[in-house]
C-alpha positions, 0 to 999 in steps of 0.5 A: 302309273295307271297300270301300277294303280291297277296292279296294286288293286288287283294284287290286294284283291287277289291276296284277300281272296286267297288268304286271311287279311293279315296274310294279304297285308303281308303280301302288299307290304313285302315289295317294300323290302327289296326296294329298301335293300336294293334302291341304292344299287339301283341308282348305281345301275341307272348311272352306269348303264344309262337311265333310258336302257334301264327304264325300258328293260325294267318296264318290260320285266314288270309287264312280263311278270304281271301278264304271267301271273294273270295267265296263271290265275286264269288257269288255276287258283295257285294261292298266295305264293305266286302273289308274294313272288310277284310282289317281291319281283315288282319291288326288286325291279322298282329298286332299279326302275325308280332311280332311272326314272328320276335320272331321265328328265335331265337327259330329255330337256333343259335345266330351265324346264325341269321344274315344269317336268316335275309339275307335269309328273305330279299331274300324271300321278293325280290322273293315274290315281283317279283313273287307275282305281276305277279301271282296276275295279272294272277289271275285277268286276268283269273277270276277277283278279286275273282280268285286272292283272291282265289289264295292268300288264297291257297298260304297262305294255303300252308304256314300253314303246312310248319309252322307246320313242323318247329321244335323249340328249347327251350329258352336259359337259363338266360345270354345265349342270348342278349349279355352283354348289355342285361344282364346288363340292363335287370336284373329287367325286367328278374325277373318280366318276369321270367315265359316267360324265360324258358319253364320249368319255366312256370309251376312253376312260376305264370304268370304275367298279359298282362299289366305287360308283356307290361310294362316289355318289354318296360322297358327292351327296354328302359334300353338296351344300344343297343336296345333302340338307335337301335329301334330309328334308325330303326323308323327314317329310316322307317319314312323317307323311306316309303313316297318317295319310294312309293307315292313319286316315283309314282309322280316323275315318272309322273312329269318326264314323265317316265311313268309306265315302267320307274317307274318299272325300278326304282323299279327294280333297288331298288329291285336288290340292296336290293337283292344283300345286302340280298345275301351278308348277306346270304352268309357271315353270319356275317359282322365285325363291324356291328354297324359301317357298319350300320351307314356307309350304312345309311348316304350315302343311305340317300343322295342317297334318296334325290338325286333321286328326282334330277336325270337328266334322267331315267338311272341315277334314276335307278342307284341311286335307285340301290345304295339306295336299296343296302345301305338300304338293307344292313343297314336294314338286319344288323339292323334286325340281331342286333335286333335278336342277342342283344335281349333276346329271351324271349322278342323278340315278344315285341321287334319286335312289337316295331320295327314293329309298325312304319314301319307297322303301322305309316309309311303307314299312312304317305303316304297321308301326303307325297303326299300332301306335294309333291303337296304343295312343289314339289318332291325335298324338300320332298325327301330331308326332308325324306332323312334328317329323314333317315340320323338322324338314322345314326347319332343316331347310331354314337352317341351311343357308345354301338350301334356303337361298336355292333358286330354280334356273331361268 
């Protein structure tokens, strides 16, 4: 994650130096297209070949691509095309890498620890956000974009042997993972996707086609009483959250005269709140009535998002951002934990791909639309609309009895 943060800073700096601001924005956004188009297929790949193998292979490809561009920039000034190609390649590999990462926890630890893993992952994200930008800036200051790309490649290279050292568990037998709703809803899909449920069975049962695997996974999700509404709630939250907390916040800081430092303080408030939520889940490992807590966090968090556009001062904005980060971090971590514990491990790659296709594929593409909407109607109406979209996720949780009553395993 630290390497990714350095990579994105290096990419944005190199793109700005090589082209116009609009061209740089296009280079930064182009990686979302292959993620959106290929993420579902990436989930199938993760479940067919095993997440460990896919994560290691895709991480090695990312490392090689970034180091190749670093070497090219050291040798010449090739312009925007290598940067655009790198962004497309990175997005393509991410479409496989992200679902495989989502499928790993169930093969590393027991179900009673999966919520704690989500909290630890949240802490890692916060740490990477804090450390990655200064490291990338240092690389640019010392040797330009080439040095920053080289640093990113080296950091990603360090992660490869760490991933290789991770020890894996066998998938649990039928009925041991995913909860009662899983066992009731997934029976037919389990039979059709049998070769992926147990390592020993893969040698004796004929493999299905990738297209069948994709259909089985979507059928499994659609029939699951908890996962189906949970994924809808996650999608609504991502769609409503990404625009305001990225492009919208930048434009809000410019309009209010807070400047870059003020925007940094607001982002720090958000990151602190999210970090506290991740730390809480890491320490506790389990919160009772997880489904109800998700709804209780989403609804006031949505109100806080809308209120952020009307903050009368920077201090109030920072406090509001702290509340948004705390509630969004708590609901996001619990949604991830419920997804991990409710889904059958054999389907986790496909389930993770459906969860990630909105946040990693479609939501980034909404940022230009958010910027245009703010130009037409102003920050307030756009923030309120985004807050309403997020709030619909909480309504979905409340209206779904199985999801509302969902619990994390002890």
